[in-house]
C-alpha positions in Angstrom: 143.1 213.1 179.1 146.5 214.5 179.6 148.0 210.9 180.0 146.6 210.0 176.6 148.2 213.0 175.0 151.5 212.2 176.6 151.4 208.7 175.1 150.9 210.2 171.7 153.8 212.5 172.2 155.9 209.6 173.2 155.1 207.7 170.1 155.9 210.8 168.0 159.3 211.1 169.7 160.1 207.4 169.3 159.3 207.4 165.6 161.4 210.5 165.0 164.4 208.9 166.8 163.9 205.6 165.0 164.0 207.2 161.6 167.0 209.3 162.6 165.3 212.3 161.1 165.0 214.4 164.3 167.1 214.5 167.5 165.7 213.6 170.9 166.1 217.3 171.8 163.3 218.3 169.4 160.7 216.5 171.4 162.1 217.8 174.7 162.3 221.4 173.4 158.6 221.4 172.4 157.4 219.8 175.6 159.5 222.0 177.8 158.4 225.2 176.0 154.7 224.4 176.7 155.0 222.6 180.1 151.9 224.2 181.5 149.6 223.1 178.6 147.9 220.0 177.1 149.6 219.9 173.7 149.8 217.7 170.7 152.1 217.9 167.7 153.5 216.0 164.8 157.3 216.2 164.6 157.3 215.0 161.0 154.9 217.7 159.8 156.9 220.4 161.7 160.0 219.2 160.0 158.4 219.1 156.6 156.9 222.6 156.9 160.2 224.1 158.1 161.7 223.1 154.7 159.8 226.1 153.3 162.0 228.4 155.3 165.2 226.3 155.1 165.4 226.4 151.3 165.0 230.2 151.2 167.8 231.1 153.6 171.6 231.1 153.3 174.7 231.4 155.5 174.6 230.7 159.2 170.8 230.7 159.5 170.7 227.8 157.0 173.3 225.9 159.0 171.3 226.3 162.2 168.2 224.8 160.6 170.0 222.0 158.9 171.7 220.9 162.1 168.5 221.1 164.2 166.1 219.5 161.6 168.7 217.0 160.2 168.1 218.0 156.6 170.6 216.3 154.3 170.6 218.7 151.3 172.2 222.1 151.4 170.6 223.7 148.3 167.0 224.3 147.1 167.6 222.0 144.1 168.3 219.1 146.4 164.7 218.8 147.4 162.7 219.4 144.2 162.3 215.7 143.2 161.1 214.7 146.7 158.9 217.5 147.9 155.6 216.0 146.8 156.4 212.8 148.6 157.4 214.8 151.7 154.1 216.7 151.9 151.5 214.0 150.9 150.2 212.2 153.9 146.8 210.9 152.8 145.2 208.0 151.0 143.1 208.9 148.0 139.7 208.1 149.5 140.0 208.1 153.2 142.9 210.3 154.6 144.6 209.1 157.7 145.8 212.6 158.3 145.6 215.8 156.3 148.2 218.6 156.6 148.0 222.0 155.0 151.1 224.3 155.0 151.2 227.9 153.9 154.0 230.4 154.1 152.8 234.0 154.1 155.3 236.7 153.2 154.7 240.5 153.5 153.0 242.0 150.4 155.8 244.3 149.4 158.5 241.6 149.6 158.8 240.0 146.2 159.8 236.3 146.2 162.4 235.1 143.8 161.5 233.2 140.7 163.6 230.2 141.8 161.7 230.0 145.1 158.3 230.2 143.4 159.3 227.4 141.0 160.2 225.3 144.0 156.8 225.9 145.5 155.1 224.6 142.4 156.6 221.2 143.2 155.1 221.0 146.7 151.7 220.4 148.2 152.2 223.6 150.2 152.3 227.2 148.9 154.0 230.5 149.6 152.2 233.7 148.8 152.5 237.4 149.4 149.8 238.9 151.7 149.0 242.0 153.7 148.9 241.3 157.4 145.6 243.0 158.0 142.4 241.8 159.8 140.5 241.1 156.5 143.3 238.8 155.3 143.4 237.0 158.7 139.7 236.2 158.2 140.5 235.0 154.7 143.2 232.7 155.9 141.1 231.1 158.6 138.3 230.7 156.1 140.7 229.0 153.7 141.8 226.5 156.4 138.2 225.8 157.3 137.4 225.1 153.7 140.4 222.9 153.1 140.2 220.9 156.3 136.7 221.2 157.5 135.2 223.2 160.3 136.6 220.8 162.9 140.0 222.4 162.5 138.7 225.5 164.3 140.6 228.8 164.3 144.1 228.2 162.9 145.6 231.7 163.2 145.0 233.9 166.2 144.8 237.6 165.9 147.7 237.9 168.3 150.0 236.2 165.7 148.7 238.2 162.7 150.4 241.5 163.3 150.5 244.5 160.8 154.4 244.6 160.9 154.8 240.8 160.2 157.2 239.9 157.4 157.0 236.1 157.4 154.6 233.6 159.0 154.7 229.9 158.5 151.5 228.0 159.3 151.0 224.2 159.4 147.7 222.6 160.4 147.0 218.9 160.8 144.0 216.7 161.7 143.9 213.0 162.1 141.1 210.6 160.9 141.5 207.1 162.2 138.7 204.6 163.1 138.6 201.9 165.6 138.5 198.4 164.1 135.5 198.0 166.4 133.9 201.1 167.7 132.5 201.9 171.1 128.8 201.5 171.4 127.4 205.0 171.8 124.7 203.7 174.1 127.4 202.8 176.6 128.6 206.4 176.8 127.4 208.1 180.0 128.7 210.8 182.5 131.3 209.8 185.1 133.7 211.6 187.4 137.1 212.5 185.9 140.0 213.5 188.1 141.6 216.7 186.7 144.1 217.0 189.5 144.5 216.3 193.2 141.9 218.9 194.2 139.4 219.0 191.3 137.1 216.5 189.6 134.5 217.0 186.9 131.7 215.0 185.3 132.3 214.3 181.6 130.9 211.8 179.0 132.9 208.6 179.2 132.9 205.8 176.6 132.9 202.3 178.0 134.0 198.8 177.0 134.1 195.4 178.8 136.2 192.8 177.1 139.4 190.7 177.0 142.1 192.5 175.2 145.9 193.1 175.2 146.9 195.8 177.6 149.6 197.8 179.3 148.9 200.6 181.8 150.8 203.9 181.9 149.5 206.2 184.6 150.8 208.6 187.3 151.3 207.1 190.8 149.5 210.1 192.4 146.6 212.4 191.4 149.2 215.2 191.0 151.9 212.9 189.4 151.5 214.0 185.8 154.8 216.0 185.7 156.8 213.0 186.9 155.0 210.7 184.4 155.9 213.2 181.6 159.6 213.1 182.5 159.6 209.3 182.5 158.0 209.1 179.1 160.9 211.0 177.6 163.1 208.0 178.1 160.4 205.3 177.4 160.3 203.1 174.3 156.6 203.3 173.6 156.6 200.8 170.7 158.5 198.3 173.0 155.6 198.6 175.5 153.1 198.1 172.7 154.9 194.9 171.6 154.7 193.3 175.1 151.1 193.7 176.0 149.3 191.2 178.3 145.9 189.7 177.6 143.5 190.7 180.4 139.8 191.1 181.1 139.3 194.8 181.4 136.6 197.4 181.9 137.7 200.4 179.9 136.4 203.9 180.5 137.8 206.6 178.2 136.6 210.2 178.1 135.2 211.8 174.9 137.0 215.0 174.1 138.3 217.3 171.4 141.6 219.0 171.6 142.6 222.0 169.5 146.4 222.5 170.1 147.9 225.6 168.6 151.6 226.2 169.1 153.8 229.1 168.1 157.1 227.2 167.9 159.8 229.9 167.9 160.6 229.4 171.6 161.1 225.7 171.0 163.3 226.3 167.9 165.4 228.8 169.8 166.1 226.1 172.4 167.3 223.9 169.5 169.7 226.5 168.2 167.5 228.0 165.5 167.6 231.6 166.5 168.8 233.9 163.7 165.8 233.5 161.4 163.7 235.3 164.0 165.9 238.4 163.7 166.2 240.8 160.7 169.0 239.7 158.4 169.9 239.7 154.7 170.4 235.9 154.6 167.1 235.1 152.9 168.7 235.6 149.5 167.1 232.5 147.9 163.6 233.4 149.1 163.5 237.0 148.1 164.0 238.7 144.7 166.1 241.4 146.3 168.7 241.1 149.0 166.9 242.9 151.9 166.3 242.5 155.6 163.8 239.9 156.4 162.7 237.8 159.4 160.3 235.0 160.4 157.7 236.3 162.8 156.2 233.0 163.8 155.9 229.3 163.1 152.4 228.1 163.9 151.6 224.4 164.2 147.9 223.5 164.8 146.6 220.0 165.5 142.9 219.1 166.0 142.1 215.8 167.6 138.6 214.5 168.3 138.4 211.3 170.4 134.9 209.7 170.2 133.0 206.4 169.7 134.0 206.0 166.1 137.7 206.7 166.7 139.8 209.7 166.0 137.9 212.1 163.7 134.6 211.3 162.1 135.0 208.3 159.8 132.0 206.2 158.9 132.3 202.9 160.7 129.9 200.2 162.1 129.1 200.4 165.9 130.7 197.5 167.7 133.3 196.9 170.4 136.7 198.6 171.0 139.7 196.8 169.6 142.5 198.9 168.2 143.1 201.8 165.8 143.5 200.9 162.2 144.1 202.9 159.0 141.1 203.1 156.7 141.3 200.7 153.8 142.7 202.1 150.6 
C-alpha cells in the first residue's frame, strides 16, 4: 500500500518539476514533514488554493509565498482573468477529480471589497465565520454535501480553535476507472506484509494476464524508507515509457486512504513563515489594516482503490489494463 502511494507522490513531483510551477523542494518539504505517515497530496491543488492567501497579503509575506509557490503575478488583478481556469479540474459529466477550497476568516474581521470581488471570479470562496463547534459541524456537512460522504471528515476539531483568525481548507477526491476492471469474484483475502515483523490478512484483487510492467519495490521488508529516498530522484514518467511486456499475476490490495495534512510545517521548511504570525501585512485581504495570521492550511485527499478503479465510477467488469480518464 505504501509503495503505491509513494509512486503517486513521485508522479506528482515530476509533473510539478516538468511544468516549472513548483520547485523540487516542495515535494521534499511535504514528505519530510510527514515522514511517519502514509500520505497523499496534489501539489497543483495546494498551489492553487494558496493563491487565496497570496493575493490578500503584502510586503515580505507576499514575497515569501511568491518565491516558494513560483507565482508570476504580484498583484491581485494579475490573476482575475485566469482564476476560473486554475480551479476547475473536472469534466462536465464525469469528473476526474473534484477539488473544493474554502478560506474561513474570523467573523469580526471584515474582508475588503477588492478581495471579495476577486473571490467572485473563482471556483473557491472566502467567508467570515465563527470558529465554534456548531460551525465546524456545518463546514464538514458542507464538504460532505459537495463531494459525497466518501470525503469523510475534512476538518478535525483540533484545527478548529475558538481563537482562529484564518483557516484555508482544500479537499480533493479522484474518480478514475480502469479501462478493464478487476473481476470482483477474483478478490479474496491474502497475507499483506506491513513491515518486517507484522503481516495482516486483507482483501486482494487479482489479475493474470500479459501486460507492460515495471517493478518498484523495497529490497527488504523494512526498506520503505530507502525506497522513498530513491523516488525523490526518480523520473517516474521515464519508467512508465520503458515498460516491458510480461506475463504477470497481479495481486493488489483494496483500500481507502483518507489523508489529511496541516501544511504549515511544510510551508515553513520552504520559507513561508511570516503568514503564520500576527502582522498587518494582510492589507489587501482585510477592510482595515489590523493584525491577522493564518492558523492553518489543511489539504485533504480521499483515495479509494477498488475493482472499478479509483473512486466509484460505473464501468463494466473485465480485466485490468490501465487507468484512463472518463470519456467527455
